[in-house]
A tleap script that builds the chain and sets N, CA, C and O, in Angstrom:
source leaprc.protein.ff14SB
mol = sequence {
  NMET ALA ILE THR LEU ASN HIE THR ILE VAL
  PRO CYS ILE ASP LYS THR ARG SER ALA LYS
  PHE TYR SER GLN LEU PHE GLY PHE GLU TYR
  ILE GLY ALA PHE SER HIE PHE ILE VAL VAL
  ARG VAL ASN ASP THR LEU SER LEU ASP PHE
  ASP ASN LYS GLU LYS PHE GLU ALA LEU HIE
  TYR ALA PHE LYS VAL SER GLU GLN GLU PHE
  ASP GLU ILE PHE THR ARG LEU GLN ALA GLU
  GLN VAL PRO TYR GLY SER GLY PRO GLY ASN
  ALA GLY ASP MET ALA ILE ASN HIE ASN TYR
  GLY GLY ARG GLY VAL TYR PHE ARG ASP PRO
  ASN GLY HIE LEU LEU GLU MET LEU THR ALA
  ASP TYR VAL ILE PRO PRO CGLN
}
set mol.1.N position { 13.859 -23.892 -1.680 }
set mol.1.CA position { 12.619 -22.879 -1.673 }
set mol.1.C position { 13.239 -21.399 -1.675 }
set mol.1.O position { 14.302 -21.145 -1.109 }
set mol.2.N position { 12.572 -20.568 -2.279 }
set mol.2.CA position { 12.911 -19.090 -2.438 }
set mol.2.C position { 12.432 -18.505 -1.204 }
set mol.2.O position { 11.348 -18.851 -0.734 }
set mol.3.N position { 13.166 -17.644 -0.654 }
set mol.3.CA position { 12.856 -16.696 0.617 }
set mol.3.C position { 11.855 -15.721 0.194 }
set mol.3.O position { 12.103 -15.014 -0.783 }
set mol.4.N position { 10.672 -15.599 0.868 }
set mol.4.CA position { 9.766 -14.751 0.746 }
set mol.4.C position { 9.393 -14.051 2.104 }
set mol.4.O position { 9.550 -14.602 3.194 }
set mol.5.N position { 8.863 -12.730 1.929 }
set mol.5.CA position { 8.396 -12.130 3.067 }
set mol.5.C position { 6.968 -12.582 3.392 }
set mol.5.O position { 6.053 -12.517 2.571 }
set mol.6.N position { 6.821 -13.091 4.764 }
set mol.6.CA position { 5.625 -13.517 5.165 }
set mol.6.C position { 4.619 -12.734 5.571 }
set mol.6.O position { 3.475 -12.863 5.135 }
set mol.7.N position { 5.009 -11.743 6.553 }
set mol.7.CA position { 4.039 -10.696 7.096 }
set mol.7.C position { 5.084 -9.632 7.540 }
set mol.7.O position { 6.293 -9.820 7.669 }
set mol.8.N position { 4.422 -8.527 7.742 }
set mol.8.CA position { 5.025 -7.370 8.244 }
set mol.8.C position { 4.009 -6.751 9.160 }
set mol.8.O position { 2.820 -7.004 8.966 }
set mol.9.N position { 4.376 -5.962 10.140 }
set mol.9.CA position { 3.584 -5.203 11.158 }
set mol.9.C position { 3.238 -3.771 10.512 }
set mol.9.O position { 4.086 -3.131 9.892 }
set mol.10.N position { 2.116 -3.390 10.681 }
set mol.10.CA position { 1.909 -1.995 10.228 }
set mol.10.C position { 1.328 -1.255 11.353 }
set mol.10.O position { 0.148 -1.383 11.681 }
set mol.11.N position { 2.234 -0.414 11.993 }
set mol.11.CA position { 1.784 0.445 13.009 }
set mol.11.C position { 0.633 1.258 12.722 }
set mol.11.O position { 0.547 1.732 11.590 }
set mol.12.N position { -0.276 1.497 13.580 }
set mol.12.CA position { -1.481 2.493 13.181 }
set mol.12.C position { -2.091 2.916 14.426 }
set mol.12.O position { -1.816 2.414 15.516 }
set mol.13.N position { -3.016 3.951 14.219 }
set mol.13.CA position { -3.711 4.440 15.359 }
set mol.13.C position { -5.100 3.734 15.652 }
set mol.13.O position { -5.515 3.621 16.806 }
set mol.14.N position { -5.793 3.266 14.558 }
set mol.14.CA position { -6.986 2.349 14.584 }
set mol.14.C position { -6.714 1.174 13.650 }
set mol.14.O position { -6.792 1.378 12.439 }
set mol.15.N position { -6.387 -0.090 14.126 }
set mol.15.CA position { -5.945 -1.176 13.436 }
set mol.15.C position { -7.147 -1.597 12.654 }
set mol.15.O position { -6.920 -2.107 11.558 }
set mol.16.N position { -8.426 -1.462 13.050 }
set mol.16.CA position { -9.608 -2.162 12.326 }
set mol.16.C position { -9.851 -1.192 11.124 }
set mol.16.O position { -9.990 -1.644 9.988 }
set mol.17.N position { -9.903 0.185 11.397 }
set mol.17.CA position { -10.050 1.103 10.183 }
set mol.17.C position { -8.921 0.943 9.306 }
set mol.17.O position { -9.245 0.829 8.124 }
set mol.18.N position { -7.781 0.905 9.530 }
set mol.18.CA position { -6.676 0.833 8.704 }
set mol.18.C position { -6.698 -0.399 7.777 }
set mol.18.O position { -6.531 -0.307 6.561 }
set mol.19.N position { -6.937 -1.670 8.493 }
set mol.19.CA position { -6.992 -2.811 7.741 }
set mol.19.C position { -8.122 -2.779 6.746 }
set mol.19.O position { -7.964 -3.398 5.694 }
set mol.20.N position { -9.296 -2.097 6.970 }
set mol.20.CA position { -10.471 -2.061 6.154 }
set mol.20.C position { -10.000 -1.051 5.053 }
set mol.20.O position { -10.416 -1.281 3.917 }
set mol.21.N position { -9.288 -0.096 5.212 }
set mol.21.CA position { -8.818 1.025 4.232 }
set mol.21.C position { -7.933 0.144 3.095 }
set mol.21.O position { -8.182 0.207 1.891 }
set mol.22.N position { -6.936 -0.628 3.631 }
set mol.22.CA position { -6.200 -1.406 2.734 }
set mol.22.C position { -7.130 -2.530 2.060 }
set mol.22.O position { -6.910 -2.775 0.873 }
set mol.23.N position { -7.943 -3.089 2.586 }
set mol.23.CA position { -8.602 -4.152 2.033 }
set mol.23.C position { -9.602 -3.535 1.078 }
set mol.23.O position { -9.786 -4.184 0.048 }
set mol.24.N position { -10.262 -2.445 1.211 }
set mol.24.CA position { -11.263 -1.920 0.276 }
set mol.24.C position { -10.560 -1.144 -0.903 }
set mol.24.O position { -11.026 -1.083 -2.041 }
set mol.25.N position { -9.402 -0.569 -0.502 }
set mol.25.CA position { -8.799 0.054 -1.620 }
set mol.25.C position { -8.080 -0.851 -2.568 }
set mol.25.O position { -8.202 -0.693 -3.783 }
set mol.26.N position { -7.272 -1.873 -2.014 }
set mol.26.CA position { -6.439 -2.617 -2.828 }
set mol.26.C position { -7.141 -3.908 -3.219 }
set mol.26.O position { -6.692 -4.590 -4.140 }
set mol.27.N position { -8.284 -4.279 -2.512 }
set mol.27.CA position { -8.964 -5.550 -2.849 }
set mol.27.C position { -8.302 -6.723 -2.018 }
set mol.27.O position { -8.553 -7.902 -2.271 }
set mol.28.N position { -7.452 -6.332 -1.023 }
set mol.28.CA position { -6.685 -7.485 -0.181 }
set mol.28.C position { -7.988 -8.132 0.643 }
set mol.28.O position { -9.052 -7.549 0.849 }
set mol.29.N position { -7.657 -9.391 1.031 }
set mol.29.CA position { -8.486 -10.186 1.776 }
set mol.29.C position { -8.389 -9.717 3.306 }
set mol.29.O position { -7.315 -9.729 3.906 }
set mol.30.N position { -9.579 -9.306 3.885 }
set mol.30.CA position { -9.677 -9.092 5.168 }
set mol.30.C position { -9.881 -10.355 6.064 }
set mol.30.O position { -10.923 -11.011 6.049 }
set mol.31.N position { -8.807 -10.639 6.841 }
set mol.31.CA position { -8.943 -11.823 7.725 }
set mol.31.C position { -9.611 -11.501 9.147 }
set mol.31.O position { -10.456 -12.256 9.629 }
set mol.32.N position { -9.212 -10.421 9.740 }
set mol.32.CA position { -9.573 -10.019 11.113 }
set mol.32.C position { -8.800 -10.121 12.008 }
set mol.32.O position { -7.625 -9.815 11.802 }
set mol.33.N position { -9.224 -10.588 13.296 }
set mol.33.CA position { -8.284 -10.453 14.344 }
set mol.33.C position { -7.540 -11.969 14.408 }
set mol.33.O position { -8.060 -13.062 14.184 }
set mol.34.N position { -6.226 -11.683 14.767 }
set mol.34.CA position { -5.278 -12.814 14.931 }
set mol.34.C position { -4.489 -12.349 16.172 }
set mol.34.O position { -3.843 -11.303 16.110 }
set mol.35.N position { -4.519 -13.063 17.256 }
set mol.35.CA position { -3.912 -12.458 18.526 }
set mol.35.C position { -4.352 -11.149 18.773 }
set mol.35.O position { -5.571 -11.023 18.886 }
set mol.36.N position { -3.554 -9.993 18.901 }
set mol.36.CA position { -3.997 -8.749 19.117 }
set mol.36.C position { -3.814 -7.861 17.722 }
set mol.36.O position { -3.933 -6.636 17.717 }
set mol.37.N position { -3.546 -8.551 16.687 }
set mol.37.CA position { -3.528 -7.874 15.460 }
set mol.37.C position { -4.763 -7.993 14.579 }
set mol.37.O position { -5.640 -8.826 14.813 }
set mol.38.N position { -4.813 -7.074 13.483 }
set mol.38.CA position { -5.976 -7.335 12.481 }
set mol.38.C position { -5.106 -7.521 11.295 }
set mol.38.O position { -4.199 -6.784 10.908 }
set mol.39.N position { -5.573 -8.725 10.741 }
set mol.39.CA position { -4.689 -9.203 9.544 }
set mol.39.C position { -5.501 -8.997 8.208 }
set mol.39.O position { -6.720 -9.128 8.097 }
set mol.40.N position { -4.615 -8.655 7.220 }
set mol.40.CA position { -5.135 -8.529 5.820 }
set mol.40.C position { -4.100 -9.237 4.909 }
set mol.40.O position { -2.917 -8.915 4.800 }
set mol.41.N position { -4.762 -10.303 4.239 }
set mol.41.CA position { -3.758 -11.015 3.241 }
set mol.41.C position { -3.682 -10.348 1.881 }
set mol.41.O position { -4.679 -10.106 1.201 }
set mol.42.N position { -2.377 -10.053 1.510 }
set mol.42.CA position { -2.014 -9.440 0.437 }
set mol.42.C position { -2.032 -10.402 -0.718 }
set mol.42.O position { -2.638 -10.060 -1.734 }
set mol.43.N position { -1.427 -11.576 -0.669 }
set mol.43.CA position { -1.531 -12.605 -1.657 }
set mol.43.C position { -1.154 -13.984 -0.837 }
set mol.43.O position { -1.217 -13.999 0.392 }
set mol.44.N position { -0.797 -15.027 -1.523 }
set mol.44.CA position { -0.571 -16.369 -1.049 }
set mol.44.C position { 0.454 -16.271 0.065 }
set mol.44.O position { 0.309 -16.990 1.053 }
set mol.45.N position { 1.368 -15.524 -0.010 }
set mol.45.CA position { 2.651 -15.525 0.877 }
set mol.45.C position { 2.718 -14.360 1.864 }
set mol.45.O position { 3.373 -14.501 2.897 }
set mol.46.N position { 2.110 -13.278 1.619 }
set mol.46.CA position { 2.241 -12.082 2.515 }
set mol.46.C position { 0.935 -11.591 3.033 }
set mol.46.O position { -0.127 -11.475 2.422 }
set mol.47.N position { 1.214 -11.324 4.274 }
set mol.47.CA position { 0.047 -10.665 5.101 }
set mol.47.C position { 0.458 -9.346 5.662 }
set mol.47.O position { 1.653 -9.141 5.872 }
set mol.48.N position { -0.397 -8.476 5.909 }
set mol.48.CA position { -0.192 -7.220 6.729 }
set mol.48.C position { -0.757 -7.354 8.048 }
set mol.48.O position { -1.956 -7.606 8.169 }
set mol.49.N position { 0.020 -7.205 9.077 }
set mol.49.CA position { -0.581 -7.322 10.520 }
set mol.49.C position { -0.759 -5.905 11.192 }
set mol.49.O position { 0.223 -5.302 11.625 }
set mol.50.N position { -1.850 -5.463 11.257 }
set mol.50.CA position { -2.113 -4.077 11.727 }
set mol.50.C position { -2.207 -4.015 13.314 }
set mol.50.O position { -3.008 -4.749 13.892 }
set mol.51.N position { -1.311 -3.057 14.087 }
set mol.51.CA position { -1.343 -3.119 15.309 }
set mol.51.C position { -1.302 -1.671 15.780 }
set mol.51.O position { -0.599 -0.792 15.282 }
set mol.52.N position { -2.177 -1.528 16.842 }
set mol.52.CA position { -2.339 -0.132 17.410 }
set mol.52.C position { -1.051 0.393 18.198 }
set mol.52.O position { -0.591 -0.300 19.105 }
set mol.53.N position { -0.530 1.487 17.890 }
set mol.53.CA position { 0.519 2.200 18.608 }
set mol.53.C position { 0.045 3.623 18.781 }
set mol.53.O position { -0.716 4.246 18.042 }
set mol.54.N position { 0.698 4.064 20.010 }
set mol.54.CA position { 0.457 5.500 20.303 }
set mol.54.C position { 1.232 6.277 19.506 }
set mol.54.O position { 0.721 7.239 18.933 }
set mol.55.N position { 2.645 5.960 19.344 }
set mol.55.CA position { 3.536 6.741 18.567 }
set mol.55.C position { 4.249 5.784 17.649 }
set mol.55.O position { 4.553 4.646 18.006 }
set mol.56.N position { 4.557 6.373 16.224 }
set mol.56.CA position { 5.185 5.590 15.402 }
set mol.56.C position { 5.681 6.512 14.190 }
set mol.56.O position { 5.054 7.528 13.893 }
set mol.57.N position { 6.750 6.142 13.552 }
set mol.57.CA position { 7.045 6.902 12.432 }
set mol.57.C position { 6.436 6.391 11.264 }
set mol.57.O position { 6.161 5.193 11.205 }
set mol.58.N position { 6.141 7.324 10.125 }
set mol.58.CA position { 5.482 6.943 8.943 }
set mol.58.C position { 6.369 6.063 8.125 }
set mol.58.O position { 7.538 6.351 7.870 }
set mol.59.N position { 5.781 5.005 7.737 }
set mol.59.CA position { 6.687 3.967 6.796 }
set mol.59.C position { 6.217 4.224 5.329 }
set mol.59.O position { 5.332 5.002 4.972 }
set mol.60.N position { 6.976 3.428 4.568 }
set mol.60.CA position { 6.638 3.503 3.199 }
set mol.60.C position { 6.656 1.881 2.833 }
set mol.60.O position { 7.503 1.032 3.109 }
set mol.61.N position { 5.340 1.766 2.069 }
set mol.61.CA position { 5.100 0.461 1.591 }
set mol.61.C position { 4.550 0.624 -0.015 }
set mol.61.O position { 3.620 1.344 -0.379 }
set mol.62.N position { 5.389 -0.248 -0.860 }
set mol.62.CA position { 5.151 -0.120 -2.229 }
set mol.62.C position { 4.583 -1.493 -2.672 }
set mol.62.O position { 5.024 -2.568 -2.267 }
set mol.63.N position { 3.619 -1.352 -3.494 }
set mol.63.CA position { 2.923 -2.496 -3.936 }
set mol.63.C position { 2.922 -2.490 -5.603 }
set mol.63.O position { 2.454 -1.535 -6.223 }
set mol.64.N position { 3.452 -3.566 -6.214 }
set mol.64.CA position { 3.543 -3.736 -7.621 }
set mol.64.C position { 2.192 -4.400 -8.065 }
set mol.64.O position { 1.794 -5.396 -7.461 }
set mol.65.N position { 1.530 -3.906 -9.036 }
set mol.65.CA position { 0.346 -4.432 -9.556 }
set mol.65.C position { 0.309 -4.449 -10.975 }
set mol.65.O position { 1.212 -3.893 -11.600 }
set mol.66.N position { -0.669 -5.045 -11.587 }
set mol.66.CA position { -0.726 -5.133 -13.124 }
set mol.66.C position { -1.434 -3.814 -13.595 }
set mol.66.O position { -1.980 -3.056 -12.792 }
set mol.67.N position { -1.391 -3.591 -14.925 }
set mol.67.CA position { -2.092 -2.467 -15.456 }
set mol.67.C position { -3.581 -2.491 -15.070 }
set mol.67.O position { -4.134 -1.429 -14.786 }
set mol.68.N position { -4.206 -3.566 -15.048 }
set mol.68.CA position { -5.666 -3.651 -14.851 }
set mol.68.C position { -5.911 -3.399 -13.343 }
set mol.68.O position { -6.880 -2.769 -12.918 }
set mol.69.N position { -4.941 -3.950 -12.575 }
set mol.69.CA position { -5.234 -3.648 -11.118 }
set mol.69.C position { -5.079 -1.988 -10.897 }
set mol.69.O position { -5.803 -1.289 -10.188 }
set mol.70.N position { -4.144 -1.635 -11.555 }
set mol.70.CA position { -3.821 -0.170 -11.173 }
set mol.70.C position { -5.054 0.685 -11.511 }
set mol.70.O position { -5.445 1.597 -10.783 }
set mol.71.N position { -5.610 0.342 -12.614 }
set mol.71.CA position { -6.877 1.137 -13.291 }
set mol.71.C position { -7.932 0.917 -12.043 }
set mol.71.O position { -8.578 1.849 -11.565 }
set mol.72.N position { -8.010 -0.337 -11.617 }
set mol.72.CA position { -9.076 -0.578 -10.679 }
set mol.72.C position { -8.905 0.135 -9.200 }
set mol.72.O position { -9.829 0.638 -8.560 }
set mol.73.N position { -7.742 0.077 -8.862 }
set mol.73.CA position { -7.338 0.669 -7.526 }
set mol.73.C position { -7.357 2.200 -7.662 }
set mol.73.O position { -7.846 2.893 -6.770 }
set mol.74.N position { -6.815 2.736 -8.799 }
set mol.74.CA position { -6.791 4.082 -8.922 }
set mol.74.C position { -8.146 4.700 -9.015 }
set mol.74.O position { -8.288 5.872 -8.665 }
set mol.75.N position { -9.236 3.940 -9.500 }
set mol.75.CA position { -10.577 4.442 -9.593 }
set mol.75.C position { -10.992 4.533 -8.139 }
set mol.75.O position { -11.529 5.546 -7.689 }
set mol.76.N position { -10.735 3.464 -7.415 }
set mol.76.CA position { -11.272 3.537 -5.891 }
set mol.76.C position { -10.662 4.637 -5.207 }
set mol.76.O position { -11.330 5.306 -4.418 }
set mol.77.N position { -9.238 4.935 -5.472 }
set mol.77.CA position { -8.572 6.117 -4.833 }
set mol.77.C position { -9.263 7.383 -5.113 }
set mol.77.O position { -9.498 8.184 -4.209 }
set mol.78.N position { -9.616 7.603 -6.408 }
set mol.78.CA position { -10.188 8.724 -6.783 }
set mol.78.C position { -11.577 8.957 -6.139 }
set mol.78.O position { -11.921 10.024 -5.630 }
set mol.79.N position { -12.416 7.725 -6.227 }
set mol.79.CA position { -13.834 7.750 -5.807 }
set mol.79.C position { -13.710 8.103 -4.251 }
set mol.79.O position { -14.541 8.854 -3.740 }
set mol.80.N position { -12.720 7.582 -3.542 }
set mol.80.CA position { -12.698 7.960 -2.038 }
set mol.80.C position { -12.038 9.258 -1.837 }
set mol.80.O position { -11.857 9.669 -0.691 }
set mol.81.N position { -11.631 10.000 -2.961 }
set mol.81.CA position { -10.921 11.517 -2.783 }
set mol.81.C position { -9.767 11.361 -2.085 }
set mol.81.O position { -9.470 12.320 -1.373 }
set mol.82.N position { -8.970 10.355 -2.082 }
set mol.82.CA position { -7.604 10.318 -1.405 }
set mol.82.C position { -6.594 11.182 -2.263 }
set mol.82.O position { -6.392 10.959 -3.456 }
set mol.83.N position { -6.077 12.030 -1.656 }
set mol.83.CA position { -5.024 12.918 -2.515 }
set mol.83.C position { -3.756 11.947 -2.877 }
set mol.83.O position { -3.303 11.117 -2.089 }
set mol.84.N position { -3.323 12.155 -4.027 }
set mol.84.CA position { -2.158 11.219 -4.634 }
set mol.84.C position { -1.192 12.121 -5.417 }
set mol.84.O position { -1.436 13.301 -5.668 }
set mol.85.N position { -0.097 11.482 -5.775 }
set mol.85.CA position { 0.856 12.244 -6.417 }
set mol.85.C position { 1.823 11.352 -7.285 }
set mol.85.O position { 1.728 10.126 -7.335 }
set mol.86.N position { 2.672 12.021 -7.897 }
set mol.86.CA position { 3.571 11.490 -8.849 }
set mol.86.C position { 4.809 10.884 -8.188 }
set mol.86.O position { 5.497 10.042 -8.764 }
set mol.87.N position { 5.055 11.319 -7.017 }
set mol.87.CA position { 6.370 11.038 -6.387 }
set mol.87.C position { 6.413 11.147 -4.898 }
set mol.87.O position { 5.481 11.784 -4.406 }
set mol.88.N position { 7.291 10.664 -4.092 }
set mol.88.CA position { 7.264 10.627 -2.654 }
set mol.88.C position { 7.351 12.038 -1.974 }
set mol.88.O position { 6.966 12.195 -0.815 }
set mol.89.N position { 7.864 13.048 -2.721 }
set mol.89.CA position { 8.050 14.321 -2.253 }
set mol.89.C position { 6.857 15.139 -2.789 }
set mol.89.O position { 6.680 16.286 -2.377 }
set mol.90.N position { 6.063 14.600 -3.665 }
set mol.90.CA position { 4.863 15.372 -4.115 }
set mol.90.C position { 3.690 14.471 -4.181 }
set mol.90.O position { 3.098 14.236 -5.234 }
set mol.91.N position { 3.357 13.957 -2.991 }
set mol.91.CA position { 2.199 12.801 -2.970 }
set mol.91.C position { 0.879 13.538 -3.026 }
set mol.91.O position { -0.162 12.885 -2.954 }
set mol.92.N position { 0.851 14.857 -3.150 }
set mol.92.CA position { -0.631 15.607 -3.453 }
set mol.92.C position { -0.613 16.297 -4.757 }
set mol.92.O position { -1.447 17.175 -4.977 }
set mol.93.N position { 0.222 15.990 -5.592 }
set mol.93.CA position { 0.099 16.854 -6.831 }
set mol.93.C position { -1.017 16.370 -7.898 }
set mol.93.O position { -1.226 16.902 -8.988 }
set mol.94.N position { -1.656 15.307 -7.384 }
set mol.94.CA position { -2.672 14.877 -8.286 }
set mol.94.C position { -2.388 14.435 -9.631 }
set mol.94.O position { -3.151 14.678 -10.566 }
set mol.95.N position { -1.199 13.727 -9.764 }
set mol.95.CA position { -0.618 13.274 -11.111 }
set mol.95.C position { -0.109 11.849 -10.748 }
set mol.95.O position { 0.113 11.467 -9.599 }
set mol.96.N position { 0.040 11.132 -11.855 }
set mol.96.CA position { 0.626 9.900 -11.889 }
set mol.96.C position { 2.080 10.063 -12.472 }
set mol.96.O position { 2.395 11.093 -13.067 }
set mol.97.N position { 2.996 8.972 -12.276 }
set mol.97.CA position { 4.150 9.017 -13.026 }
set mol.97.C position { 4.222 7.740 -14.056 }
set mol.97.O position { 3.463 6.772 -14.017 }
set mol.98.N position { 5.154 7.915 -14.863 }
set mol.98.CA position { 5.222 6.942 -15.851 }
set mol.98.C position { 6.633 6.468 -15.952 }
set mol.98.O position { 7.193 6.326 -17.039 }
set mol.99.N position { 7.277 6.193 -14.646 }
set mol.99.CA position { 8.606 5.665 -14.671 }
set mol.99.C position { 8.791 4.207 -15.219 }
set mol.99.O position { 7.906 3.360 -15.095 }
set mol.100.N position { 9.910 3.981 -15.790 }
set mol.100.CA position { 10.382 2.746 -16.331 }
set mol.100.C position { 9.346 2.137 -17.305 }
set mol.100.O position { 9.287 0.910 -17.389 }
set mol.101.N position { 8.587 2.856 -17.990 }
set mol.101.CA position { 7.580 2.462 -18.932 }
set mol.101.C position { 6.293 2.003 -18.258 }
set mol.101.O position { 5.436 1.471 -18.964 }
set mol.102.N position { 6.090 2.157 -16.995 }
set mol.102.CA position { 4.928 1.905 -16.436 }
set mol.102.C position { 4.188 3.098 -15.783 }
set mol.102.O position { 4.347 4.257 -16.167 }
set mol.103.N position { 3.432 2.765 -14.850 }
set mol.103.CA position { 2.708 3.972 -14.061 }
set mol.103.C position { 2.794 3.724 -12.597 }
set mol.103.O position { 2.860 2.594 -12.114 }
set mol.104.N position { 2.789 4.942 -11.842 }
set mol.104.CA position { 2.968 4.954 -10.544 }
set mol.104.C position { 2.430 6.011 -9.848 }
set mol.104.O position { 2.390 7.114 -10.393 }
set mol.105.N position { 1.947 5.832 -8.568 }
set mol.105.CA position { 1.373 6.810 -7.820 }
set mol.105.C position { 1.527 6.593 -6.280 }
set mol.105.O position { 1.520 5.456 -5.808 }
set mol.106.N position { 1.657 7.644 -5.558 }
set mol.106.CA position { 1.887 7.814 -4.191 }
set mol.106.C position { 0.721 8.407 -3.412 }
set mol.106.O position { 0.028 9.292 -3.914 }
set mol.107.N position { 0.504 7.940 -2.220 }
set mol.107.CA position { -0.709 8.553 -1.378 }
set mol.107.C position { -0.438 8.136 -0.046 }
set mol.107.O position { 0.429 7.286 0.158 }
set mol.108.N position { -1.078 8.637 0.864 }
set mol.108.CA position { -0.965 8.321 2.443 }
set mol.108.C position { -2.126 7.636 2.820 }
set mol.108.O position { -3.222 7.913 2.333 }
set mol.109.N position { -1.941 6.678 3.735 }
set mol.109.CA position { -3.043 5.833 4.405 }
set mol.109.C position { -3.567 6.773 5.654 }
set mol.109.O position { -2.997 7.829 5.929 }
set mol.110.N position { -4.602 6.331 6.314 }
set mol.110.CA position { -5.113 7.184 7.357 }
set mol.110.C position { -4.116 7.417 8.544 }
set mol.110.O position { -4.400 8.204 9.447 }
set mol.111.N position { -2.923 6.702 8.520 }
set mol.111.CA position { -2.046 6.813 9.544 }
set mol.111.C position { -0.695 7.715 9.176 }
set mol.111.O position { 0.205 7.914 9.992 }
set mol.112.N position { -0.702 8.199 7.890 }
set mol.112.CA position { 0.350 8.977 7.274 }
set mol.112.C position { 1.337 8.126 6.564 }
set mol.112.O position { 2.223 8.668 5.904 }
set mol.113.N position { 1.241 6.678 6.660 }
set mol.113.CA position { 2.208 5.894 5.893 }
set mol.113.C position { 2.197 6.267 4.420 }
set mol.113.O position { 1.134 6.545 3.867 }
set mol.114.N position { 3.334 6.278 3.787 }
set mol.114.CA position { 3.328 6.549 2.340 }
set mol.114.C position { 3.169 5.384 1.541 }
set mol.114.O position { 4.024 4.501 1.602 }
set mol.115.N position { 2.185 5.277 0.806 }
set mol.115.CA position { 1.872 4.048 -0.033 }
set mol.115.C position { 2.324 4.386 -1.585 }
set mol.115.O position { 2.125 5.473 -2.127 }
set mol.116.N position { 2.887 3.398 -2.119 }
set mol.116.CA position { 3.154 3.502 -3.594 }
set mol.116.C position { 2.438 2.372 -4.393 }
set mol.116.O position { 2.322 1.243 -3.915 }
set mol.117.N position { 2.028 2.660 -5.450 }
set mol.117.CA position { 1.504 1.559 -6.278 }
set mol.117.C position { 2.304 1.871 -7.660 }
set mol.117.O position { 2.366 2.994 -8.160 }
set mol.118.N position { 2.837 0.833 -8.137 }
set mol.118.CA position { 3.695 0.822 -9.430 }
set mol.118.C position { 3.226 -0.396 -10.328 }
set mol.118.O position { 2.706 -1.420 -9.886 }
set mol.119.N position { 3.498 -0.117 -11.679 }
set mol.119.CA position { 3.211 -1.366 -12.594 }
set mol.119.C position { 4.445 -1.879 -13.173 }
set mol.119.O position { 4.461 -2.953 -13.775 }
set mol.120.N position { 5.519 -1.126 -13.008 }
set mol.120.CA position { 6.833 -1.408 -13.531 }
set mol.120.C position { 7.962 -1.328 -12.482 }
set mol.120.O position { 8.088 -0.350 -11.745 }
set mol.121.N position { 8.830 -2.470 -12.448 }
set mol.121.CA position { 10.032 -2.361 -11.488 }
set mol.121.C position { 10.953 -1.446 -11.821 }
set mol.121.O position { 11.191 -1.164 -12.995 }
set mol.122.N position { 11.625 -0.836 -10.689 }
set mol.122.CA position { 12.582 -0.034 -10.889 }
set mol.122.C position { 13.819 -0.465 -11.751 }
set mol.122.O position { 14.118 -1.648 -11.591 }
set mol.123.N position { 14.480 0.126 -12.491 }
set mol.123.CA position { 15.513 -0.482 -13.086 }
set mol.123.C position { 16.842 0.016 -12.398 }
set mol.123.O position { 17.237 1.181 -12.451 }
set mol.124.N position { 17.499 -1.051 -11.725 }
set mol.124.CA position { 18.601 -0.735 -10.890 }
set mol.124.C position { 19.839 -1.172 -11.609 }
set mol.124.O position { 20.009 -2.346 -11.937 }
set mol.125.N position { 20.697 -0.225 -11.849 }
set mol.125.CA position { 21.960 -0.513 -12.543 }
set mol.125.C position { 22.779 -1.688 -12.065 }
set mol.125.O position { 22.837 -1.864 -10.848 }
set mol.126.N position { 23.396 -2.486 -12.844 }
set mol.126.CA position { 24.110 -3.479 -12.313 }
set mol.126.C position { 25.502 -2.895 -11.867 }
set mol.126.O position { 26.094 -1.964 -12.413 }
set mol.127.N position { 25.971 -3.725 -10.610 }
set mol.127.CA position { 27.162 -3.105 -10.060 }
set mol.127.C position { 28.499 -3.914 -10.333 }
set mol.127.O position { 29.575 -3.488 -9.915 }
savepdb mol mol.pdb
quit
């Protein structure tokens, strides 16, 4: 069996609002309460478990999507007037990138976490 990431905890200010943001924007399945978390299913093997925290550092979450999914999510991103950008250092320049023959965009969720959506994998040089 291949090792897969099963779930990760997303620290946030308002776990319900945050889970709904991800569900509505990305089209993830909103599961709801599980223990003290609010759970969103990303796919068959991965869920995001949102948990309220008073203090936390902003994290980075990258999602690889198909070209069609990129178009759909990007349309929702624009409709919600979420600032976006072409790189992690310029997540508000209102441009997308075309790295590695694909498309990519960075933006922040309501908690300040830096989200990335990309259609092509990074090309990592062999060692």
